[in-house]
C-alpha positions as CSV (number, residue, x, y, z in Angstrom):
1,X,0.0,0.0,0.0
2,X,2.9,2.4,0.9
3,X,4.6,1.6,-2.4
4,X,1.3,2.4,-4.3
5,X,0.9,5.7,-2.5
6,X,4.6,6.6,-3.2
7,X,4.1,5.8,-6.9
8,X,1.0,7.9,-7.1
9,X,2.8,10.8,-5.5
10,X,5.7,10.6,-7.9
11,X,3.3,10.5,-10.9
12,X,1.5,13.6,-9.5
13,X,4.8,15.5,-9.1
14,X,5.8,14.7,-12.6
15,X,2.4,15.8,-13.9
16,X,2.8,19.1,-12.1
17,X,6.2,19.7,-13.7
18,X,5.0,19.3,-17.3
19,X,6.9,21.5,-19.8
20,X,5.1,24.8,-20.8
21,X,3.2,24.7,-24.0
22,X,5.2,25.3,-27.2
23,X,2.4,27.5,-28.5
24,X,0.2,30.3,-27.2
25,X,-3.6,30.8,-27.3
26,X,-4.8,34.2,-28.5
27,X,-8.5,35.1,-28.2
28,X,-10.6,38.2,-27.9
29,X,-13.7,40.2,-28.8
30,X,-13.7,43.2,-31.1
31,X,-16.7,45.5,-30.9
32,X,-17.7,47.0,-34.2
33,X,-15.1,45.0,-36.1
34,X,-13.3,46.6,-39.1
35,X,-12.7,43.3,-40.9
36,X,-13.4,39.6,-40.9
37,X,-9.8,38.8,-40.0
38,X,-6.9,40.2,-38.0
39,X,-3.2,39.8,-38.7
40,X,-0.5,39.2,-36.1
41,X,3.0,39.7,-37.6
42,X,6.6,40.9,-37.3
43,X,9.5,40.9,-39.7
44,X,9.8,37.1,-39.8
45,X,6.3,35.9,-38.9
46,X,2.7,36.5,-40.0
47,X,-0.6,34.8,-39.2
48,X,-4.1,35.7,-40.2
49,X,-6.8,34.9,-37.7
50,X,-10.5,34.8,-38.7
51,X,-12.9,37.0,-36.8
52,X,-16.4,35.7,-36.3
53,X,-19.6,37.7,-37.0
54,X,-20.0,38.5,-33.4
55,X,-16.4,39.9,-33.3
56,X,-14.9,37.0,-31.4
57,X,-11.7,35.3,-32.4
58,X,-9.6,32.4,-31.1
59,X,-6.5,30.7,-32.4
60,X,-3.2,29.2,-31.4
61,X,0.2,30.6,-32.5
62,X,3.7,29.2,-32.3
63,X,6.1,32.1,-32.0
64,X,9.5,33.3,-31.1
65,X,9.3,35.5,-28.0
66,X,9.2,39.1,-28.9
67,X,7.2,42.1,-30.1
68,X,4.5,41.7,-32.8
69,X,2.0,44.0,-34.6
70,X,-1.8,43.4,-34.4
71,X,-3.7,44.8,-37.3
72,X,-7.5,44.6,-37.5
73,X,-8.0,46.0,-41.0
74,X,-8.2,49.6,-39.8
75,X,-5.7,50.3,-37.0
76,X,-2.8,48.5,-35.3
77,X,-1.2,48.1,-31.9
78,X,1.8,46.3,-30.4
79,X,1.8,42.9,-28.8
80,X,4.4,41.0,-26.7
81,X,4.0,37.3,-27.3
82,X,5.7,34.1,-26.2
83,X,4.7,30.5,-26.2
84,X,2.8,29.5,-23.1
85,X,0.6,32.6,-23.0
86,X,-3.2,32.4,-22.8
87,X,-4.0,35.9,-23.8
88,X,-7.5,37.4,-24.2
89,X,-8.0,40.8,-25.8
90,X,-11.0,43.2,-25.9
91,X,-11.3,46.4,-27.9
92,X,-13.9,48.7,-29.4
93,X,-12.8,50.1,-32.8
94,X,-14.7,53.4,-32.2
95,X,-12.1,54.2,-29.5
96,X,-9.3,51.8,-30.6
97,X,-6.3,52.7,-28.4
98,X,-8.4,53.8,-25.5
99,X,-10.3,50.5,-25.1
100,X,-7.6,47.8,-25.6
101,X,-7.4,45.6,-22.6
102,X,-5.9,42.2,-21.9
103,X,-6.6,39.3,-19.5
104,X,-5.0,36.0,-18.9
105,X,-1.4,34.8,-19.0
106,X,0.6,37.5,-20.7
107,X,-1.8,40.3,-19.9
108,X,0.6,42.4,-17.7
109,X,3.1,43.0,-20.4
110,X,0.5,43.7,-23.1
111,X,-1.5,46.1,-21.0
112,X,1.8,47.9,-20.4
113,X,2.3,48.3,-24.2
114,X,-1.3,49.5,-24.6
115,X,-0.9,52.1,-21.9
116,X,2.5,53.1,-23.2
117,X,1.0,53.8,-26.6
118,X,-1.7,56.0,-25.1
119,X,0.8,57.9,-23.0
120,X,3.1,58.6,-25.9
121,X,0.2,60.1,-28.0
122,X,0.4,63.2,-25.8
123,X,4.1,63.0,-24.9
124,X,5.6,64.1,-28.2
125,X,4.8,67.5,-29.6
126,X,3.5,67.0,-33.1
127,X,6.2,69.3,-34.6
128,X,9.1,68.3,-32.3
129,X,11.6,68.3,-35.2
130,X,10.6,71.9,-36.1
131,X,11.9,73.2,-32.8
132,X,15.1,75.2,-32.6
133,X,18.0,73.0,-31.5
134,X,18.1,74.2,-27.9
135,X,14.4,73.8,-27.4
136,X,14.6,70.4,-29.1
137,X,17.2,69.2,-26.6
138,X,15.3,70.5,-23.6
139,X,12.0,69.0,-24.7
140,X,13.8,65.7,-25.5
141,X,15.3,65.5,-22.0
142,X,11.8,66.0,-20.4
143,X,10.3,63.3,-22.6
144,X,13.1,60.9,-21.7
145,X,12.5,61.5,-18.0
146,X,8.8,60.7,-18.4
147,X,9.4,57.6,-20.3
148,X,11.9,56.3,-17.7
149,X,9.5,57.0,-14.9
150,X,6.7,55.1,-16.8
151,X,8.9,52.1,-17.3
152,X,10.0,52.2,-13.6
153,X,6.3,52.0,-12.6
154,X,6.0,48.8,-14.6
155,X,8.9,46.7,-13.5
156,X,6.6,43.6,-13.1
157,X,6.3,43.1,-16.9
158,X,8.1,40.2,-18.6
159,X,11.8,40.5,-17.8
160,X,12.8,40.2,-21.4
161,X,10.4,42.9,-22.5
162,X,11.7,45.1,-19.6
163,X,15.2,44.6,-20.8
164,X,14.3,45.5,-24.4
165,X,12.4,48.7,-23.2
166,X,15.3,49.7,-21.0
167,X,17.8,49.3,-23.8
168,X,15.7,51.5,-26.0
169,X,15.5,54.2,-23.4
170,X,19.3,54.1,-22.9
171,X,19.6,55.0,-26.6
172,X,16.6,57.3,-26.8
173,X,18.1,60.7,-26.6
174,X,21.2,60.0,-28.7
175,X,19.1,58.5,-31.5
176,X,16.6,61.4,-31.5
177,X,19.5,63.9,-31.7
178,X,20.7,62.0,-34.7
179,X,17.3,62.0,-36.3
180,X,17.1,65.8,-35.7
181,X,20.3,66.4,-37.7
182,X,19.1,64.1,-40.5
183,X,15.7,65.9,-40.5
184,X,17.4,69.2,-41.1
185,X,18.9,67.8,-44.2
186,X,15.6,66.3,-45.3
187,X,13.9,69.6,-44.8
188,X,16.4,71.3,-47.2
189,X,15.8,68.6,-49.8
190,X,12.0,68.9,-49.4
191,X,12.1,72.7,-49.7
192,X,14.1,72.3,-53.0
193,X,11.5,69.7,-54.2
194,X,8.7,72.2,-54.0
195,X,10.6,75.4,-54.8
196,X,9.3,75.6,-58.4
197,X,5.7,75.9,-57.1
198,X,6.3,79.1,-55.0
199,X,4.8,82.2,-56.7
200,X,2.8,80.1,-59.2
201,X,-1.0,80.2,-59.5
202,X,-2.4,77.7,-57.0
203,X,-4.1,74.5,-58.2
204,X,-7.8,75.1,-57.4
205,X,-10.4,73.2,-55.5
206,X,-13.8,73.7,-57.2
207,X,-17.3,73.2,-55.6
208,X,-16.1,71.0,-52.7
209,X,-18.8,70.0,-50.3
210,X,-18.9,72.3,-47.3
211,X,-19.7,70.9,-43.9
212,X,-21.9,73.9,-43.1
213,X,-23.9,73.5,-46.3
214,X,-23.4,74.2,-50.0
215,X,-20.2,74.1,-51.9
216,X,-17.0,76.1,-51.7
217,X,-14.2,76.9,-54.3
218,X,-10.8,78.4,-53.8
219,X,-12.0,81.3,-56.0
220,X,-14.6,82.2,-53.4
221,X,-11.8,83.0,-50.9
222,X,-9.8,85.4,-53.1
223,X,-8.7,88.6,-51.3
224,X,-7.6,86.6,-48.3
225,X,-4.6,84.4,-47.4
226,X,-5.7,80.8,-47.3
227,X,-4.1,78.2,-45.0
228,X,-5.0,74.8,-46.2
229,X,-4.9,71.6,-44.1
230,X,-5.2,68.4,-46.2
231,X,-6.2,65.6,-43.8
232,X,-8.3,62.5,-43.1
233,X,-10.1,61.1,-40.1
234,X,-8.0,57.9,-40.1
235,X,-4.7,59.9,-40.0
236,X,-3.2,60.0,-36.5
237,X,-0.7,62.8,-37.2
238,X,-3.6,64.8,-38.8
239,X,-5.8,64.4,-35.7
240,X,-2.8,65.4,-33.5
241,X,-2.7,68.8,-35.2
242,X,-6.4,69.6,-34.6
243,X,-5.9,71.2,-31.1
244,X,-3.1,73.4,-32.4
245,X,-5.0,74.3,-35.6
246,X,-8.0,75.5,-33.4
247,X,-5.7,77.7,-31.3
248,X,-4.1,79.3,-34.4
249,X,-7.6,79.9,-35.9
250,X,-8.7,81.6,-32.7
251,X,-5.6,83.8,-32.6
252,X,-6.0,84.9,-36.2
253,X,-9.8,84.9,-36.5
254,X,-9.9,88.7,-37.1
255,X,-7.0,88.7,-39.6
256,X,-7.0,88.6,-43.4
257,X,-6.8,84.8,-43.5
258,X,-9.1,81.8,-44.0
259,X,-8.3,78.4,-42.5
260,X,-9.5,75.6,-44.8
261,X,-9.4,71.9,-44.0
262,X,-9.9,69.5,-46.9
263,X,-10.7,65.9,-46.1
264,X,-9.3,63.2,-48.5
265,X,-11.2,60.4,-46.7
266,X,-11.5,57.5,-49.1
267,X,-13.0,54.8,-47.0
268,X,-9.8,53.7,-45.2
269,X,-10.5,52.8,-41.6
270,X,-14.2,52.2,-42.2
271,X,-16.2,49.0,-42.6
272,X,-15.9,47.6,-46.2
273,X,-13.8,50.8,-47.0
274,X,-17.1,52.5,-47.7
275,X,-16.9,56.1,-48.9
276,X,-20.4,56.8,-47.6
277,X,-19.3,55.7,-44.1
278,X,-16.2,57.8,-44.5
279,X,-18.2,60.9,-45.2
280,X,-20.4,60.3,-42.2
281,X,-17.3,59.8,-40.1
282,X,-15.9,63.1,-41.4
283,X,-19.0,64.9,-40.3
284,X,-19.0,63.2,-37.0
285,X,-15.4,64.0,-36.2
286,X,-15.9,67.7,-37.1
287,X,-18.8,67.9,-34.7
288,X,-17.1,65.9,-31.9
289,X,-13.9,67.9,-32.0
290,X,-15.7,71.2,-32.6
291,X,-13.5,71.9,-35.6
292,X,-13.7,75.5,-36.9
293,X,-12.6,77.1,-40.2
294,X,-13.9,76.0,-43.5
295,X,-14.4,72.3,-43.6
296,X,-14.5,70.7,-47.1
297,X,-14.7,67.2,-48.5
298,X,-12.5,66.6,-51.6
299,X,-14.3,65.4,-54.7
300,X,-12.0,62.5,-55.6
301,X,-9.9,62.1,-52.4
302,X,-6.2,61.6,-53.3
303,X,-7.0,61.8,-57.1
304,X,-8.5,65.3,-56.8
305,X,-7.0,67.9,-59.0
306,X,-6.0,70.1,-56.0
307,X,-4.3,67.2,-54.3
308,X,-2.4,66.0,-57.4
309,X,-1.5,69.6,-58.3
310,X,0.4,69.9,-55.0
311,X,2.1,66.4,-55.5
312,X,0.5,65.2,-52.2
313,X,1.1,61.6,-51.5
314,X,1.2,61.8,-47.7
315,X,-0.8,63.7,-45.0
316,X,-1.1,65.9,-43.2
317,X,0.0,68.5,-45.6
318,X,-0.3,72.3,-45.1
319,X,-0.3,74.9,-47.8
320,X,-0.4,78.7,-47.8
321,X,-1.9,80.7,-50.6
322,X,-1.9,84.5,-51.0
323,X,-4.9,86.8,-51.5
324,X,-4.3,86.7,-55.3
325,X,-4.5,82.9,-55.5
326,X,-0.7,82.4,-55.8
327,X,1.3,79.9,-53.8
328,X,3.3,81.3,-50.8
329,X,4.4,78.0,-49.4
330,X,3.3,74.6,-50.9
331,X,4.7,72.8,-47.8
332,X,3.9,75.2,-45.0
333,X,4.7,74.6,-41.3
334,X,2.2,72.6,-39.3
335,X,-0.1,74.5,-36.8
336,X,1.9,73.0,-33.9
337,X,5.2,74.3,-35.4
338,X,6.6,77.6,-34.0
339,X,7.7,78.3,-37.6
340,X,4.0,78.9,-38.6
341,X,3.6,82.1,-36.6
342,X,7.0,83.3,-37.8
343,X,5.7,82.9,-41.4
344,X,2.4,84.7,-40.7
345,X,4.2,87.5,-39.0
346,X,6.7,87.9,-41.9
347,X,3.7,88.4,-44.1
348,X,1.9,90.8,-41.7
349,X,-1.1,88.6,-41.6
């Protein structure tokens, strides 16, 4: 009897010491899903996971431990994965970054990455690389301190991820200073690229739908400077400029200048990439963010004559046109850039 009990104990101990799974389980629920599938990937790995009609998904993945990208057909976020995880994710695409939450094995590290992404949305000034060098270095030092403090608050994440994050922070300031120097060179090349447009008659937008009703053309605004913002509701950097644009509009509301925002929404980021849904999303965002100025909807998104005339293939893009309809700057500073007010003041706007 004693031998039998001993044998059972040994079997039980062995069972408890089973090796961890050589795969992970990834499940979740997506509210208002953007697609019927999601993609988990990095440079060497990619897996497509089907999303059910009710927004649920569940699959097993065999991975190398590390960082991965999660893409739902509209937006993306970072993951940290390793075999043995049993990770459950929930999110609502209407507030993508703000609603991501994880439970289960591996949740701690992934909730850290989700919170870090939200924190960094407000940490970096949109036009950081437009700062003068002294201001850039000072701001960079403050950002670095905040990032270090955030990581210190999350020392309980996976040790490998912590080491990766710590290594990145150790290099952060020197890398950004290097980027700053390179950006100065890129700015010179970019200015040269658009130099031939300065002083030319501006490409025109004609009868673009106006959020406040009716249609508006560039010709309707002659006699005033026109500062144009080409943007879209799915564009993160575009949305980051909205608060600054509102401040500039308020400061110059009684000056000889019109602020015009032209949406090139083409269905990206909306269910089935529907242009109808995109237009409704455009109207909704203007209302929610209380956007001012002249809000217009481009007739053929990126194929519109105004957009192609300015060689626009990336947004946001800002343009300044003089009261006679001629181009002052085809690649004007962003609203968040200290260089914008310098430009306006030089023109006595």
